[in-house]
N, C-alpha and C positions, 0 to 999 in steps of 0.2 A: 504494500500500500504506500502511496506517495501523497503527501500534503504539501502544497505550494502556497506560501504566504509572502506577500510583498508589502511590508509596513512602510509608512511614510514618516515615521519619527523614531528617534532613538528609544524613547520610553515604550513605544509600541513594540519595538523589536525585543527589548529586554523582557517585556511582559510575556512574549511568546517563549523566549528561551527559559524563563523562570517557570512557566506553566507547563510546557510540554517538550522543551528542548528542541533541537534541530541543528542542521548544518547550515552555516552561513555561506551564501553565494554572493559574490561581488562581481568581479570581472569574468570569473569562470575559467581563467586560463590555467589554473591548477586544479580546480574542482572537477571539471569534466575529464581531463586526462587521467586523473586518479581513479576514475570509475572503470577505465578499460572497457571491456565488453559487457560489464554488468549494468543492469537497470538501476536507475536512481530510486531508492526507497526511503521511507521515513519522511520527516518534516524538512523541507528546504525553505530557508529564510532568505529571500532575495532582498538585499539592502540597497539595491540600485536606485530606489526612489527616495532615499533619505538624503535630502539636500544638506542637512547639517553635518554630514560626513565628508563633504566635498570642499576642496580649495585649500589655499595656503594663506595664513594670516600672520601678520607681525604683531605679536603681543608684547607687553612690557618686559616679561621675564624670558620669553622664548619665541622661536619661530614655530608655529603650529601647522603641521601638515595633516589635513584630514585623511581619515582612513581610506576613503574612496578616491583619493587623488591618484590619477594614473601616471605612468612613467612619462608619457608625452606631455602632460600638463606640468610635471616637474621640470622637464627639459626646457619648456618655454617660459617658465617663471623667472622674473627678475630677482635673483637671489645673490647674496654675497659670494665672493670668490672662494670662500671656504667650502661652498657646496659644489665646486667643480668636479670633485671626485664622485659625488653622488650622481651628478648629471652624466658623467662619463659611464658610470655603471648602468644608469638607466638606458643608455644607448646600446648596451650589450644584452638587454633583456629581450631575447627573441627578435623577431622582425617588427616592422611598424605596426602590424595588426595587433600583435601582443602588447606592444607599448601603448597602443590606444585604448586597450581594454584592461590590461593587468593593473592591479592596484599595489601601492607600496605596502599597505597593511597586509594584503594577501601574501606578499612575498615573505613577510616576517612570520605570519601565522603558519605558512607551509613548513617553515623551520628546516629547510634543506641545508646541509653543510656547505653546499655550493650556491646558496642564494646570493645573487649579485649585490643586492641592496644592503646586506648586513655589514660587511667591512667598512664601507663609507659612513654608515650611520654610527657604527662604533667609534670611528675616528672623529665624528662630530659630537660624541658624548651624548647620544640621543637617549630618550626615554620613551616608553609606551604608555599612553593613557587608556585605561580600561574602564568600562561602565557596566554596572550590574545592578541587581535589585537593592543592594546595600549602599549604593552610591558609586563614586568614582575613586580610582586609585591609580598611582603612577609608579611604574617600575622601570629602573634602568634597563636598557636593552639587553645587557649581559645577564640580567636576572630573569628576563622574560623568555628567552630561548633556552631551554633546558637540555636539549639533545636533538638528534635527528627526528624530525616530525613531532617533537614534544615542546610545548610551551607552558607557561604558568597561567594561561587563560582558563578560568573556571567554566564549567558547562553552561552557566547562566550569565556569562559575561561576553562582551564584545569589545574589540579594539575600536576606539573612536578617533584617536589621533596619535601622531608621532610628534614629540616635543624636542626641539633642538635649542640649547642655550645660544644666545647671541654670540657669534664668534668675534674675535678681535678683527678690526678693520683690515689689518695687515695679514691675516691668516690666509694661507694658500693650501690647496690640497691637490692630490693626484691619485688616480686609480689605474692600475695596470692588471691585465688578465692574461693568463697563459692557457691556451687550449690547443686541441689537435688541429684546429683551423682558425681563421681570423674571426668569422662571424657565426652566429647561431650554433653555439657550442657550450657544453657544460665545462666549467673551468677545471683545469688541473691544479692551478694555484692562482689566487688573486690577492692583491695587496692594495690597501688604501692608506694614505698618509696625509696628515694635516700638520702644518708647520707654521709657527709664528716666531718671527725674529724681533729682537729688541732694537733700539736705535743705534746700537753699536754693531749690528749685523751678527749678533750671537743668538743661538737658539733660546727662545724664551719658553716655548712649550712645543712638545711633539706628541702626536698620537699616531700610532701605527697599528693597523689591524690586518690580519691574514685570514683568508677563507679557503676552504677546500683542503685544509691541512690538519683538520681535527674535527671531532664530532660537532663542535660549534665553533664558528669563527671567533677569534679572540685577539685581544690586544697584546702588545709586547712591552710590558711595563719596565723591564730592566733596560731595554734599549731606549725607551722614552726618557728615563732618568739619566742615562749616560749621555744623551745628546744635549741636555740643558747646559747652557753656558758655552757651548762649542761654537767657534767662529765658523759660520756657514761657508765662507768663501774658501775654506781649506778642502772642501769636498766631504760630504757626509757618508757616502757609500763605503768608504774605506774603514769607517768606524763600526760597521755592522759585523758582528762576530757570530759564530755558530751558537755560542752559549746564549745569545740573546733570543734564540728561537726555541728555548726550552719549553715554553707553554704549548708548542705545537705537538700534535700526535698524528702524523700522516700515516696513511695505510696504503697497502698495495691493492689496486683494483684494475679494471680493464683499461683505464685511461693512463695510469702511470704507477711506478713503484713508489714506495715510501721514501727511499733514498733520493730518487729523482725529485720528488716534491720538495724535500728539505733543501736540496741544493738549489732548486729553482727559486724557492722562497727567499733564500739568502740573497740571490742576485736581484730579484724583483723588489725587495725591500730597499736595497741600495738605490735602484733606479727611481723608485717612487720618491725617496727623500731628495735625491739630486734634482728631480723634476720640480718638486716643491721649492727648493732653493732657487732654481732658475726663474720660476714664476715670481718669486718674491723680489728678486733682483730687478725684474722688468717693471715691477709696480711703481 
């Protein structure tokens, strides 16, 4: 049996989830492929008519990205340079048709280790806003995604927005993805980096996140700390050491070996940092 419900407000959607449960359908770019050849059964909650989940807003404490915001809308939005890595990742999410339908929140809720949006959002220090019958709560992104296909989302909750703290005006970011081909590919390794320099050209803050090299994309805190205070014009790639990749847990699969992933990550982290430095110098 299948029940299809299309609410027009967040409260109505939460009422359905609290009362009878259901699977949330937004862009459908993950929902339908996950079905395979099976028929859709149970309650389907189509949130495509909830206008309150759409759009990007500049708030006093953060930049709020509505859960239904598509990758194409993100690419077109006038956002600070710190969002360049996220926009670059958005261009890697399938083809134009997928980018026009797929939503940012859906990418997070799918919780794939190779989700393109996760490393750039980690580098932006993003959080996820959830709404349920008991109100709203905010979780840092690294506490929201718990493992492959697992999140902290309760059965009666839904993601309503992604919250990004206002970046420094001088912050620059870069995203690099390695796959078996250039486009329309699941990544072997991907890296997002955000870099802010002080007025002396030294690193004031660094955030680096790596995806497809562990069950959940993760930041590299030891490297981030090591970079602070370093003169960026000396070149940052040479400072990246194998020990800095300790949080990663790459695996062997059909796309690459664990050893190859770790070696590639070391190279791509350096490239991402130097690209950030170059963009900062041009600003």
